[in-house]
Each structure stands twice: as structure tokens, then as C-alpha cells.
N, C-alpha and C positions, 0 to 999 in steps of 0.2 A: 126793948126788943128782949127776947131769951138768947143767952150765948150762943144755942146751937142752931139758931136759925140766922144763916148768912144774910148781909144786906143786898139789896137790888145793886146788880152790876153795872144798870145803866146801860144794857145792851139789851136790845129786842132783835130776834131772828123771825123771819117771817118764812118759813121753808113752804116751796111751791109741791107738787105733785113728784115731779120729775126727781126731786131731791130726796123724798122718803122712798120711792121706788129703787133708784140707784142704791141704797143702804138704808134700809129701814132701823138699823141700829142706830142711827145718826141723831134720832129724836132723843133718845137718853143722852147721847154727846151735846146735844144744843141746851138740853134742860139742866145745866151744871151752875152751881156758884152764884144762884141768884141773877141767871138769865131768865128774860121773858121769851117765852116762845108763842107766837099768835098763829092759832089755827083757822086759817079760812075755810068759807062755809063750800067754796069751789073745789079745793082739795078735797075735802069729804065727797063732793060729788064724781071727782074724778076717780078717787080710790074705789068707788063703788062700781062702775063702770067696768074699771080696769080687771077686776076681779074675775068678770065672766066675759070678757073680751075675746071673741075668736081671733081678731086681729093680731093680738098679741102674744108674743111666747110664754109658754109655761113657765119661766124664771120671771117675767114681768107679773104675771098674775099672781104667783107665790110670792112675790116680794110688797105686792099692793095687800092682798090677804094680812101677810105679815104685819105691816105698818097699822092696818085695821085693828088687828088685836091687841096692838100695844095699846093705841089710842080707847080701846074699850076697856083693858085693864087699868088705864089710869082713870078713866070715868067710873068703874066700879070702885073705885077707892075714893072717889071724892076729889081728886087732884086736878079737875078741869075748873078754872075760875070763870064767871061771868061778865062781870063790870070790868072790863077793861080800863074804862076811864077812870073807876074808882082806884084802881092799882096803881095807876100812873099817877095820880095826885096823892094817895095815901103819904103820911108822915110817918106813920107806923105799920109795917107790913107783917108783923108778926103772925096776924090772925089770917092772912090769906092763905090757902092751902098750897103746899109746896109739894112737888114730885120726891121721890127718893133720892134724887141728886141734889136736890136744893133748888131747882127752878120752878118758875112759874108757868102753867100752860092757861091760857087765855082764849077764849073764842073772839073770833072777828067782830068788830062792833058793826051795828047795822047801820046803813046808810046808802043814799043813791049811789048810782054809777055816775060819774063825772064826764062831760066830754074831753076827749075825743073818744071814748070807750064804746065799741059797739058790744051789747050785751050777747051777742050769739056767740063769741070769742071767748072761750075759757081763759086764755092768756090775758086776755084785757079785764076779765072780771078779778083774775088774782092781781094783776097791777093797779085796778081800781082800788082793791082791796087793801094793798100795800100804802097806797097814797091816803086811805082814811085812817089807817093807823097811825102813818108818819105826821098827819096833821093834828091828830089827838093828842099824840105825844108832844108836839111842839105847842100847843096849847096848853096842856098840864104844866109841862116844866120845860121853859125856851132852853135850848141848848142842853137840855139833860140827860136826854137820850141819844144813842147811836142806834139807828133802825137799819137792818141789813137783810135784803129778800136772798135767800139762798136757792139757788136753780141749777138746773142741769139743761136748761132748755136755752138754747141759744137766743131764741125770739124774746122770751120773757127779760133774759139780760140787756138785750138791745133796746126794748120798750123801756125799762126801768131807767138807762141811760139818759133817754130821749126827754123822760119827765123827772129828771132830776133826782132819781132816787137810787139809794146806794145797792147794788148788787153784786152778787160775787159765786163762784161755784163751790159746790160742796167739797170742803179740804177732807173730812174725815173718811177714812177707807179707800181713799185715793192714792195713787204711787207717785212717790215725792221723785219725780224725774224734772231735770230743768230743760232737756231737750232729747231729741230722737238719738243723738250719739252716746246719749248715756246709757240707751236700751241694751242688754246683756249680747253681745253677737256671736258668742262663741268661738271665737277662732282669733288668734295673735300672731303677728309674724316678729320673729327673732333674728337680728343680724350678728351672726356668731363667726368665729374666726375659723383658719382651717384645720386646726388642732381639734377643737370642738366635734367638727363634722366628721373628722377622721376617725376620732374615738367612738362616732355613733357606727360608722361603716365597720369599725374592727370589733365590735362588741358581740356579733353572732351573725347567723345566717340571715337572709332576706325573710321578714315576717317576724323575726325573733329579736331583732335588734332595739335596743334600748341606750336610754342616757338619764344618769341622775338629774333631778331637778337643781340639784346643789351646782352641776355644773352650767346650768345656763342663767342662772340666778342675777348673776351680774351683768348679764346683757339685757334683762328683762328691766332692773332697777326698780323704780318705785310701782311699776305696773305689775309686778310679780304675784302679788299677794290678790290683787284685783281681779285681773284678766285669767289667770292659769289656776282653773278650778277642773272639778271631774269631766272627763272627756272633753277639755278644750282642744282644738285643733290648733296646733301649733306648726307653723313653717319655720323652718331652721334654714335661714338662708345665708349664703357665702358666696360673694360675687355673683356670676351667673348660675350656679349652682342650687338648688335647694332640696329639702327633703321634708316629707310630709309627715308629722308625728301626732300622736294624741296621749293627753294626759292622766297618767293613772295616780291617784293621790294616796291610795292604800301604799303601793311601792315606793311613792315618791321619785317616780321617775317619766321621760316621756318615752313611750313604745311606739315601735314601727306600726302603722297600718296593716291590717291583717285581710280585709276584705275588697277593697276599692282599688288598688294599685296591684303590679304584677311586676317581679324583679327580671328584667332582660340581662341576660348573661351575656351576651354578645358585646352589648353596647355599655354593660356593666351602669346600668340605671334603671329608676322606675318608670313604668308607664301606666295609663290610665288602664282599668280593664273594662272592656266593654260587655254589659248586663242587659242581653236581650237586643242586642245593636245599639244600644244606647251607651257611648261613651263620655263620661266626664269631660269637660272641656276646660276645665280650669283647677286650682287648688281647692276653692271653696266647693266646687260640686264634688270633688274626689272625696272631702271631708263627708259633705252630705250623704254620699253613696256608701261611704264606711260604715255609719251609724245606722243607715238603712237596712243593711245586709247583716248588722253583728245580732244575733240571737240573744245576746244579753241585755242590748238596749232595749227597754221597753218604751221609752218614751223619746220620739224625735221632734224637735219642732224646728219648721224650716220657715224663714221669713225672708223678702227680697223683693226686688221691684218687678212689675210684668215683666215678662220674657225671660226670666233668671233660670227657668227651668224647675221649678218646685214641683209643680203637677205632674209634669211627664216623668220624673225621676223617682217620684214616691210611689205611681203607677207601676213603672218598670220594675221598682223593687217588690213592689206587693205580689206581684205577677210570678216573679222568679220565685219568692219564697213559697209561694203556694203551689205552683205549677212546676216549677225550674226551665231548663231551656229545653225548648222542643226538639225533638229527635225523632227519626224514623227507626231507630233501634227498639226491639221489643224485648224486656226483659222477664227471664221466668218469675214466676209466682214466689214472693219470698227473697227475690234477688236484694243483695245489698247495694248493687249497683243502680238500683232505680231511684228516682226522686222520692222523697218523704217530705211531709212537712207536719208539723206539731200543731198547725193553724186548721184543723179539720174542721170548724165552723166557717172557715171561709173568710171572704171578703165583704166589710161593712163599708158603705159609701155615705158620707154625712157633709152637710154644707148650710150654713145657716141660710134661712130663706129671706132675704132681702134683696129686692130689684134695683139695679144699678141706675134707675130712673125713675121718674115720679109715675110712670105709667104701670099699672098693675097687670098682671096675667088674667086676671078673673077665674072664673070657674074654669078649672082644668078638668077635661072629661078623663073616665079609665078608672083602672083600679088602683090600689095604693101605689105602685111601682109606676104606673103611667102618670102619674100626678107628679111625682118626684122626680121624673126623668129631665124634664127641661132645666131644675136646677142643679143636677147632677151631671149635665151634658159636657162640660168641660172633662171631667173625669173619663166619661165613657168615651170620649173622642180620643184620647191618648191611648185607651185599651184598643180602640178599633186601629188606630195609626200603628201602634205597636204589633197587633194581629198581622196587619198586613206587611210589615217590614220583616216579620219571622214565619210569614205564609202558614199560620197557626191561630184558629179562631179562638181567642182568648174567652171572650165573652161567652161564645157558647160552651165552651168547654166548663166555664164554673155554672152556668146556669144548667148544664146536664147534670152536675154533681150536687144541685142546690147549695151553691156556697157563694153565689152573688146575692146582697143584701142591700136593698136602699132604704136609708134609715131617715127619719124626720126629727128635727130639734122638737117638735110638740110630742113627741112618743117617747121620751129619755125615762122620765120619771118611772124607778122602779126596776131599771132593767138593767141586768148583769150581762156585761159583753165580755166573755172569756173565748179562750183557744181560738182567736180570730187576729186578723189583719184589718186595721180600721185607718181609714183616711178621712182626714177632716179637712176641708179644702176654704179657703176664704172666712177664715176664723176672726179676722180683724171687724168681722160685721156683727161678730156676738157681743154680747154684755157679759157684765160681772155674773148674773145669774146663770147665763150658759154656761161659762166657766166652771162654775162650782158643780153646776148638775153633770154637765158632760164627764169631767174629770172623776167624778166619784162612782162613773159607771163601771169603770174599765179594771178588769182582774189582772193580777200577776202574769196569767197564762197566755195574754194577749200583746199585741204589738200595736201600738199607736203612733200614726206620724199626723201631725198638726201644720198646716202651712198657712200663711196669708202675708198681705203686704201693710206694712204699717204707712205708707204715704196716705196723709189725708185726702187726697184723692181718689184713694182705692176704698174709702169707709163709706159705705152707702148706708149705714146705720144712723140716722139722725142723733140718737140719743147718746151716742159714744164719741170719742176723739181716740188719739193716737195713746193718751195716757190711761183711758179708762177701758179700752177695749177687752175682749176676751184674750187676745193673742200675748196682748204687753203683759196681761195679769199673770199668764201661765209663764211666759217667758221668765219674769222677775221673780216668780214666786218660786219656780223651779230651777233656778240658777244654781249650779253645783251641789244637785242634790244627791249624788251619787252616782256609781258605774250604772245605773239603769235609765238615766236621761242622758241626752245631748242635744245640743242646740247649733245651729248654724245660720248665719246671716249671708245670703248669696248676694251679689254685688253686680252683675252683668247681666245686660239685656241681649239675647242671643236671638231676636228674632228679626232683626235686620235694620237697616238704616230708617226705613220709615217709621217703624216702631221705637227706634231711639229719638227721633225727632219729636215725637210725641210728647216726651217729656217737656218739652218747652210750651205746650198748648196751655 
């Protein structure tokens, strides 16, 4: 055997459609160091159907096209082998076509579908193909090969387990997280002494106070470098007193919040600032409102349980940024007292179109906006609620200005979103492809707010989990990215005792 041709590794991978769609680049990663990758006929069939499926997102269709192009490129260079049995039995593999990464790509061997497989099920055909490959490898070299089905489909994994086949999730391109507690939260609490807290108060007037990071480093200990990144919300706690600050890594200091609280000179303490009648109810909501209102922060990511105020706060902040506080006072043309907004393209509303049950809505009548309205109803509901609270019809105001836009995830490709406020809710139902497509649309003149819940119960998309969904990917990718990004994980459910009790269901 030539020295530059690696020996077979003894590992056979059988990727299913879901793994190739999750990350088309995984094919090259599997085809390395003498691994054998078996291409199933059912996978080719499903990739072909996905490319033109109207039921799948644009990202899934693009991934299916990308995976197919990679296979066609290998085919055009003669890198796909046809005699799997001969490969498994060969004593000299130097003449077998190898991919550029050193692996072998082979077709599934022909054969019948064995009971209890129903041939009308694509999953069953994939499991049956994996079973034939396993039997063939064992007959060729007993105990000489390790065979693994690689799948992102939970049903395929379970069926493989039932049939005694080894199966595993795709690891390449996935976030390396051990649990939900490892996902970046965007805030930290430091217990400090009286002298440190007083040094903060003495550093200047309200809104301009600051504290060097070196002054609190000893209180944070080992967590300091991991938790305190750009725009981390830091609670300085001393007994019953606490002060909310935000981290500025350019200046290496914790700075006073400037937008969410106000300084009560009479009580000599901070209080939360109402925005369109909505008042933050805890420190985490104060941090969220701070970054939502900060014009320098272009991307705000909110996550938290149901009822934690994510949607209501981002709607309130967006309306405030666009329209200001409603007033009966009329200003002369050109007055500097009138509210102005740099987001002259208005408000974009977006939500991944995944239902929370198996019952589909079916055909939705009407034009583009009417078809999208059921998906965007939570955002519109909060807009109507805030309109009633402020006795001002925000929805009508935006519509009269042609500044209310409803956007579908199917229409993102090629779109530039500039000079706009963009609200994206329920992002935990998006996948890797939506995350990449979505985040590449935003221009620096826009402000983007992403929201969702990482509780597995709240993830309606069956093809993602808490590690692989769009929200988690964005959170981990943009952690500590700079002054333009802020993230906050909310904690409390404020809908009431009945809603809280639902957590036990």
C-alpha cells in the first residue's frame, strides 16, 4: 500500500438525511483518516424532495442543495465506490477511490427490507439499510468494524437502539455544552463590601458613576473572566442594598445604567423607569430594558421562561424608540423637543413559523400580511395592550406611516434590513440555517431584538434541541462580541400562580 494512502480506520459511518441537512460540511468531516461512509439510497431520495419542498424553510432547502452538490462533486471526480462488500473484504485498499480527506464513500448495498420494517416509512428504510451494512461488515470481518448511524432524528435513534444498532447525534458543528446552566446568561451578582459600594456612589453623579473592574475582581474570583464580558449586567449587592451596573471592557470598569433606572434624590436610591407604562419588575428586567433602549447596542438577545416579560418589554421598547411617549402637546415644525427616530424604515416583526401542536393551520386566506398575522399575534397583542394603556393606537400610527412590516422566514434571502427596529420572537424554534440567514440580513443602522425560551418543552421544531436551535447558537456565538451586543436571561414568571404551576405539568 502506498505510504500516502491511510489504512482503513475500521469505522463505518452511515449518515441519515437529518445529519447532512443539519450541517452539509459534516460529510467531509466524516470522510477522514480511512473512515468509510455509506450513502443510503433513501437519503438521496429525501435530499431530492427537500430541495423543492414548500413545507420546509429556505435554510433547510439550501442545506439539502448544498449536501447534494457535495455528493455530485465527489461523483464527478470518481470518489464514490460501488462494491461495499469488496471494500470490506479487501486486504489491499490502495486501489479503492479515496476522497480528498482520505475516506471512502460507498453506496448502500442492495437487498430486501427486513421485517418489522414498513417500506412506506423513510426512517424504516434508513434503519433497514444500516442493518444490511452491519450484517455485511460482520460477515466480511467479524468484530473488525465499528458501525454507527449518524442522525439528528430522534425516531431514527430510538429505532436503531431497538434493533441493536449503534446510533449517535452529529457532533461536528454542534455547541459543546453540558447543560442549560452552561448557556451564557448575560448577568452576574457580586457580593461586595460597604467600601466598594460607597466608592461607586462617590465616583460621580447618577448616570455617570463607575467602578474599576479591578475593584471587584476579588469578589468574583474564578468567575471573573468567564462571566464579566462586554455589556454583562452586574448586580453589586451589599446586605439589603444593591446597585445595577454594566460592564465596559474598553474602559475596564462597571458603569452606571443610563436608560432603565432613574435616581430618586429624595430617597437617595435608584428606581426603575416606566416605559409606555411598563415598569421593570426585577433587576434582570432592568438590564433588559437598559440594553433595549441603548442606541449603541445593535443586538439584544433575551431568553427566559414563559411569562418573564420578553415579548412585552421588547415591544414596549420598540414603540418607544420609534414613536416616543404619546403626548397631546404639539410641537412646531423643526422643534428639537419633538421625538425623532433614526429608524425611519419602521418596525419589522418576525417569528419562525412552527406550530406548538401537530395540528396545522392549513391554507390561510388573505394577502401576505393577513397570512402572517396568526403567527405574529403575540407581538400584535402586546402592541394593542400598550395602545390601550397609553390611550394611543400605536398599530394605526405605524400603519399610517407605512412603518409596520410583517416578515416571513421564507423571504429572508437577499434582504437588507436597515434603519429599522426588528423583533424576532420564539427563535428557539429556528435552526442553524435560519440563524445564519437571519443574522446576515441586518445592517449596522438597525436595532435587532431576539427572544425565546430554551426550555425543551417550548421548542416546537422537532429537528432542533436546546443545544442546536437558532437562539442558543446566536447566544454562544455573540457572547462578549463587543459594545454592540447585549444578552440577558430572565428568570421570573409574572403571569400569576396558575401560569407558574404549569411548570410542573
